[in-house]
C-alpha positions in Angstrom: 18.5 -4.3 15.6 20.5 -2.0 17.3 22.6 0.2 15.6 25.6 -1.9 15.5 23.3 -4.6 13.2 22.3 -1.6 11.3 25.4 0.0 10.7 26.0 -3.8 9.3 23.2 -3.7 7.5 23.8 -0.1 5.5 27.6 -1.3 5.1 26.7 -4.4 2.9 24.4 -2.5 1.2 21.6 -5.2 2.4 17.9 -4.3 0.6 16.5 -6.2 2.8 16.0 -3.2 5.2 14.6 -0.3 2.7 11.7 0.9 4.6 12.2 -0.8 8.0 14.9 1.8 9.2 16.8 5.3 7.6 20.4 6.6 7.8 22.1 10.0 8.6 25.0 11.4 7.8 26.1 14.0 10.0 28.8 15.5 7.4 26.6 15.9 4.6 23.3 16.4 6.3 22.0 13.4 4.0 19.4 10.8 4.9 19.5 7.3 2.3 17.8 3.8 2.5 19.9 1.3 3.6 20.9 0.1 0.5 22.2 2.6 -1.0 25.3 2.5 -3.4 27.4 5.0 -2.2 30.5 5.1 -0.2 29.5 4.0 3.1 30.0 6.8 5.9 31.8 6.2 8.7 30.0 5.1 11.8 31.1 7.8 14.3 29.1 9.5 11.4 25.6 7.6 11.2 22.6 8.0 12.8 19.1 5.8 12.2 15.9 7.2 12.1 12.9 4.5 12.3 10.9 7.4 9.5 12.0 9.3 6.9 9.9 11.8 8.7 11.9 11.5 11.5 14.9 12.3 9.5 13.6 14.9 8.1 12.7 16.3 11.7 16.2 16.2 12.6 17.3 18.3 9.4 18.2 15.5 7.4 17.4 16.1 3.2 17.0 13.2 1.3 19.8 11.3 -1.1 19.4 12.6 -4.2 21.2 9.1 -5.6 18.9 6.5 -3.6 16.1 8.5 -3.4 15.0 6.9 0.0 11.1 8.7 0.0 10.2 5.7 -2.6 11.0 2.4 -0.8 8.3 0.2 0.4 6.1 0.9 3.5 7.6 -1.2 6.5 6.1 -4.5 7.0 5.4 -3.3 10.5 2.6 -1.3 9.9 0.5 -4.5 8.1 1.6 -7.0 10.8 1.1 -4.7 14.0 -2.7 -4.3 15.3 -2.2 -1.5 18.2 -2.8 2.2 18.0 0.8 2.7 15.9 0.0 0.1 13.4 -3.2 1.3 13.0 -2.4 5.3 12.6 0.3 4.6 10.0 -2.2 2.7 7.5 -4.2 5.5 8.2 -1.8 8.0 7.8 -0.9 6.1 4.2 -4.2 6.4 3.2 -4.5 9.9 3.1 -6.8 10.8 6.4 -4.6 13.2 7.9 -4.8 15.3 4.3 -8.4 15.1 4.0 -9.4 15.1 8.0 -6.2 16.3 10.0 -4.9 15.1 12.9 -8.4 15.4 14.6 -10.1 13.4 12.3 -7.0 10.7 12.6 -7.5 10.7 16.4 -10.7 10.1 15.9 -11.0 7.1 14.4 -8.4 5.4 16.7 -10.4 6.1 19.4 -8.3 8.6 21.1 -7.6 12.1 21.8 -5.3 14.0 19.6 -3.0 14.4 22.0 -2.1 10.7 23.1 -2.1 9.9 19.5 0.5 12.5 18.7 2.8 11.3 21.8 2.6 7.7 20.8 3.7 8.2 17.6 6.4 10.3 18.1 7.5 8.4 21.0 8.1 5.3 18.6 8.7 6.8 15.3 10.3 10.0 16.0 7.7 11.6 14.5 4.1 13.3 15.1 0.8 12.4 12.7 1.5 16.0 10.6 5.4 15.2 10.0 4.5 12.1 8.6 2.0 13.0 6.4 4.3 15.7 5.4 6.6 13.5 5.0 4.0 11.9 2.1 3.1 15.0 0.4 6.6 15.7 -0.4 7.3 12.3 -2.1 3.7 12.8 -3.7 4.9 16.2 -4.9 8.0 15.1 -6.3 6.1 12.3 -8.0 4.4 14.6 -9.7 6.6 17.3 -10.8 8.8 14.4 -12.1 6.2 12.8 -13.9 3.6 14.9 -14.9 3.0 18.1 -17.1 0.8 19.8 -14.3 1.7 22.9 -13.3 3.7 24.0 -10.1 0.8 25.6 -8.3 -1.9 22.9 -9.4 0.9 20.6 -7.8 1.1 21.7 -4.7 -2.5 21.7 -3.9 -2.8 18.0 -5.5 -0.3 17.0 -3.0 -1.9 17.8 0.0 -0.3 21.3 0.9 -2.5 24.0 2.0 -0.9 26.7 0.3 2.1 27.4 -2.3 4.2 29.0 0.5 4.1 25.8 2.0 4.7 23.6 -0.8 7.9 25.2 -1.8 9.2 25.8 1.9 8.6 21.7 2.3 9.9 21.0 -1.1 13.9 23.2 -0.3 13.5 21.4 3.3 13.5 17.7 2.0 14.9 17.5 -1.4 17.3 20.8 -0.9 15.9 22.0 -4.0 13.1 24.3 -5.5 10.3 22.2 -7.4 11.6 24.0 -10.9 14.3 22.7 -10.2 13.3 19.1 -9.0 11.2 18.7 -12.0 14.4 19.8 -14.2 16.3 17.1 -12.4 14.2 14.0 -13.5 15.8 10.7 -14.3 17.3 10.4 -17.8 14.0 8.7 -19.7 11.7 9.9 -17.1 10.7 13.7 -19.9 9.9 10.9 -22.6 7.1 9.1 -19.9 6.0 12.3 -18.2 1.8 12.3 -18.3 -0.3 14.0 -20.6 -3.9 14.8 -19.9 -4.6 11.1 -21.7 -2.3 9.3 -20.7 -2.2 9.0 -16.8 0.7 9.2 -14.5 3.2 6.9 -15.0 4.6 4.8 -11.8 6.5 2.5 -10.3 5.3 0.5 -7.5 7.9 -0.9 -5.8 8.6 -3.5 -3.3 11.2 -5.7 -1.7 12.5 -9.3 -2.3 11.3 -11.8 -4.8 7.8 -10.9 -5.5 5.3 -14.3 -7.4 4.0 -11.6 -9.8 2.4 -14.6 -11.6 0.5 -16.3 -8.6 -1.2 -12.5 -8.0 -2.4 -11.7 -11.2 -3.7 -15.5 -11.6 -5.9 -15.0 -8.4 -7.4 -11.4 -9.6 -7.9 -12.8 -13.0 -10.3 -15.4 -11.1 -12.0 -12.5 -9.1 -12.6 -10.2 -11.7 -15.7 -8.7 -11.7 -16.8 -8.0 -15.2 -17.1 -4.1 -15.5 -15.3 -3.1 -12.7 -11.5 -4.8 -13.4 -9.8 -7.1 -15.8 -6.9 -8.9 -16.6 -6.1 -9.2 -20.2 -3.1 -10.8 -22.2 -0.9 -13.7 -21.6 0.3 -15.4 -18.6 3.7 -13.4 -18.2 2.7 -10.1 -19.6 -0.8 -9.6 -18.6 -2.3 -6.4 -17.7 -4.5 -5.3 -14.4 -6.7 -2.4 -14.9 -9.5 -1.5 -12.9 -11.5 1.1 -11.9 -11.2 3.4 -8.5 -13.8 5.1 -6.2 -11.5 7.8 -4.2 -12.4 10.2 -1.6 -12.1 13.4 -4.3 -13.4 11.6 -7.3 -12.8 8.0 -9.5 -9.5 7.1 -11.3 -8.7 4.2 -14.0 -5.3 2.0 -13.4 -3.3 -0.1 -15.2 -0.4 -2.3 -13.8 1.9 -4.7 -15.8 2.5 -8.0 -14.8 5.9 -7.8 -16.0 8.4 -7.2 -12.5 11.4 -4.9 -13.6 14.5 -6.0 -11.1 16.6 -3.3 -10.6 20.3 -2.8 -11.9 22.6 -5.4 -10.4 25.5 -4.1 -7.8 23.1 -1.8 -5.6 22.7 -4.6 -2.6 21.6 -7.7 -1.5 18.6 -8.6 -3.6 16.7 -5.1 -2.9 13.6 -5.9 -5.0 12.3 -4.4 -8.1 8.7 -2.7 -8.6 5.4 -2.8 -11.0 5.2 -0.6 -13.8 1.7 1.2 -13.5 -0.2 3.9 -15.4 -2.7 5.8 -13.3 -5.7 8.3 -14.4 -7.4 10.2 -11.8 -10.1 13.1 -12.2 -8.6 14.6 -9.5 -5.0 14.6 -8.9 -5.1 14.9 -4.4 -6.1 11.6 -4.6 -2.6 10.6 -5.8 -1.9 9.5 -2.3 -4.9 7.7 -1.7 -4.9 5.7 -4.4 -1.3 4.2 -4.5 -1.4 3.2 -1.3 -4.7 1.4 -2.1 -2.9 -0.3 -5.4 0.3 -1.6 -2.4 -2.7 -3.0 -0.2 -4.1 -4.5 -3.8 -0.8 -6.2 -4.4 0.8 -6.6 -1.1 3.8 -5.1 -2.1 4.9 -3.5 1.5 5.3 -7.4 2.7 8.7 -8.7 3.8 8.9 -11.6 2.2 12.3 -12.4 4.1 10.8 -12.8 6.8 7.7 -14.3 5.8 10.0 -17.4 3.9 12.4 -17.5 6.7 9.7 -18.2 9.2 8.0 -20.8 6.8 10.9 -22.5 5.0 11.5 -24.1 8.4 8.3 -25.7 8.8 9.0 -29.3 6.5 5.4 -29.2 5.5 5.4 -25.7 3.9 9.4 -25.7 3.4 9.1 -27.4 -0.3 6.6 -25.0 -1.0 8.4 -21.6 -0.1 11.4 -22.9 -2.4 8.9 -23.0 -5.0 7.4 -19.3 -5.1 9.4 -17.6 -2.8 8.3 -13.9 -2.3 4.2 -14.8 -2.5 2.0 -12.5 -1.3 -0.8 -12.1 0.1 -3.2 -9.8 -2.0 -5.5 -7.2 -0.4 -8.6 -4.8 -1.9 -8.2 -1.5 -2.9 -12.5 -1.9 -1.6 -13.1 -3.1 1.2 -16.9 -4.1 0.4 -15.6 -6.1 -2.6 -14.4 -8.8 -1.7 -17.4 -9.0 0.9 -19.9 -8.8 -2.2 -17.6 -11.9 -3.6 -18.0 -13.6 -0.4 -21.2 -13.6 0.3 -22.8 -13.9 -3.6 -19.9 -14.7 -5.6 -18.0 -12.9 -9.0 -21.3 -13.7 -10.7 -23.7 -12.7 -8.0 -21.2 -9.4 -7.6 -21.3 -8.7 -11.5 -25.2 -8.7 -11.7 -24.5 -6.1 -8.4 -22.6 -3.5 -10.2 -24.9 -3.8 -13.4 -27.8 -2.3 -11.3 -25.8 -0.7 -8.6 -22.9 0.6 -10.1 -22.4 3.9 -11.3 -21.5 4.3 -14.7 -18.6 6.1 -15.5 -18.6 9.0 -18.1 -15.9 8.0 -20.1 -16.2 4.3 -20.2 -12.8 2.4 -21.0 -12.8 -0.5 -23.0 -14.2 -3.3 -20.3 -13.9 -1.0 -17.7 -17.7 0.5 -17.4 -18.9 0.8 -13.9 -17.9 1.8 -10.4 -18.3 -0.5 -7.9 -21.2 0.3 -5.8 -21.3 1.9 -2.6 -22.4 0.2 0.6 -25.4 3.2 1.0 -26.7 2.0 -2.2 -26.1 -1.4 -1.7 -28.2 -1.6 1.6 -30.8 0.5 0.0 -32.0 -1.3 -3.0 -30.8 -5.2 -1.6 -32.2 -4.6 2.3 -32.6 -8.2 2.8 -30.1 -11.1 4.2 -26.6 -11.1 5.0 -25.3 -8.9 2.4 -28.0 -5.7 3.3 -27.0 -6.3 6.5 -23.8 -5.9 6.2 -23.8 -2.7 3.0 -26.5 -1.2 6.3 -23.4 -1.9 8.8 -20.8 -0.3 6.6 -22.9 2.7 5.8 -24.0 4.2 8.9 -19.9 2.9 10.3 -21.3 0.0 12.7 -18.8 -2.0 10.7 -15.6 -0.7 9.3 -13.8 -2.6 6.8 -10.5 -0.3 6.0 -7.2 0.3 7.2 -7.5 2.1 10.7 -10.1 -0.8 11.8 -9.2 -2.2 14.7 -8.9 -6.2 13.5 -10.5 -7.9 16.8 -13.5 -6.1 16.9 -14.2 -5.9 13.8 -14.7 -9.3 13.6 -16.9 -9.3 16.6 -19.4 -7.0 14.7 -19.0 -8.9 11.9 -20.1 -11.9 13.7 -23.0 -10.5 14.8 -24.8 -9.8 11.8 -27.2 -11.8 10.1 -25.7 -14.8 8.0 -22.2 -13.7 8.7 -20.3 -17.0 9.4 -16.3 -17.7 10.5 -14.9 -18.4 7.3 -16.2 -15.6 5.6 -14.9 -12.7 8.6 -11.8 -14.8 8.0 -11.4 -13.8 4.3 -12.5 -10.4 4.9 -9.6 -10.5 7.5 -7.0 -11.2 5.1 -8.4 -9.4 1.8 -10.4 -6.4 3.6 -8.2 -5.7 6.7 -4.5 -6.7 5.5 -4.3 -9.1 8.5 -1.5 -11.5 7.3 -2.0 -13.8 10.0 -5.2 -15.7 9.8 -6.1 -19.4 10.0 -9.5 -19.9 8.2 -11.8 -22.1 10.6 -11.1 -25.8 10.9 -7.7 -25.7 9.2 -4.9 -26.8 10.7 -2.3 -24.3 10.7 -0.2 -24.5 13.8 1.0 -21.6 15.9 4.5 -22.2 14.3 3.4 -20.5 11.9 2.8 -17.2 13.3 2.7 -14.2 12.2 2.4 -15.4 8.3 -0.1 -17.7 8.9 -2.1 -16.0 5.9 0.9 -16.6 4.1 0.8 -20.2 4.8 -2.5 -20.7 3.5 -1.4 -18.8 1.0 1.0 -21.2 0.0 -0.9 -24.3 0.5 -3.5 -22.9 -2.0 -1.1 -22.6 -4.9 0.3 -25.7 -4.0 -3.0 -27.3 -4.3 -4.1 -25.8 -7.5 -1.0 -26.9 -9.3 -1.8 -30.5 -8.4 -5.6 -29.6 -9.7 
């Protein structure tokens, strides 16, 4: 899009572009999402930015009305396989907070200077600024949804000091942390987390969302002890355990989607209600991002449906299920194990080698086994080879992995076939453009072949 097209999206409050770009108003010093309901500014007063971090770096603060930091992430980072796309996925997963820019550069195979240069040139902000914007959003969530002391929130959000935390909140939101907490939306105080209640979250998405299809798939694949889906269709809850960098977590995500109030723009989307329990609040950013990958919440259904809807074979399927998603995984080892030994085999491995929770919750009793544990306990066969490769870093199944290199490394392992590798590209690596071997999938469906296959599978299940 050129700047005139972006301005038209702002003028029409088009929620399809929330997260794809941000606009700032020079006369007010505020930046917003395209669907912001405020009065449309004059064209000559508007500047456009590819990221919230770029707007913040230019001296603009976040709009308190449209909360631009709460939009779904850009779908570009799921599609792109280049260094910028991989870097954005890793930053969202919290690698800069944990390992610094040097750790990010090492994962990408570039020098820190090269990574800084490429991100700044394309996104208007380097890795530190991008991570800082993410920390500010995490801080706002904790301030407005929990009763944690402000000092604890500073470190839980990833800040190195309370002073840095205070300065960032003032810069991004033009207010103090205490005042930001006091300005929580009406009713948020009643939902504020207590030590036993967890952190209430709204997992935003853009456009239509086929929650039933996603929850159906998660229910079929659920590994007892690690995850479960309870309730009747339309009102189900997906619950699961999480193994995170600093600790563990339990999460419950409701199937019922929430649509925003009318008058906010062109089909801006909605959100899934979730509640997250963490043993260490520093894992909040990573946990949320992994849930977003599991439920495919950063997808662009408008782009997907527009491309696939032009195909005569897919058009009726897209019309029947607009916004169909391609779920990912919170732990890349899980889909790999299911692909190799099935759900029943995965359940047995969890029972034998998964870490037992200190406080089991209903049917959730274990964490999924770690690769090193499986490699030692089950050294033989394809599962042992894969677990050993994941444990020693020979193979990486994470947001920053080079998808083509990972595919070659997987195919070099004993017992790995192209169909299993294709499954892992979709579920573990989040590749939106995978065609299963032996399936007739035309190039006209690119770059959304994974979604096309999901439509075909959904149609077959309905017919059966």
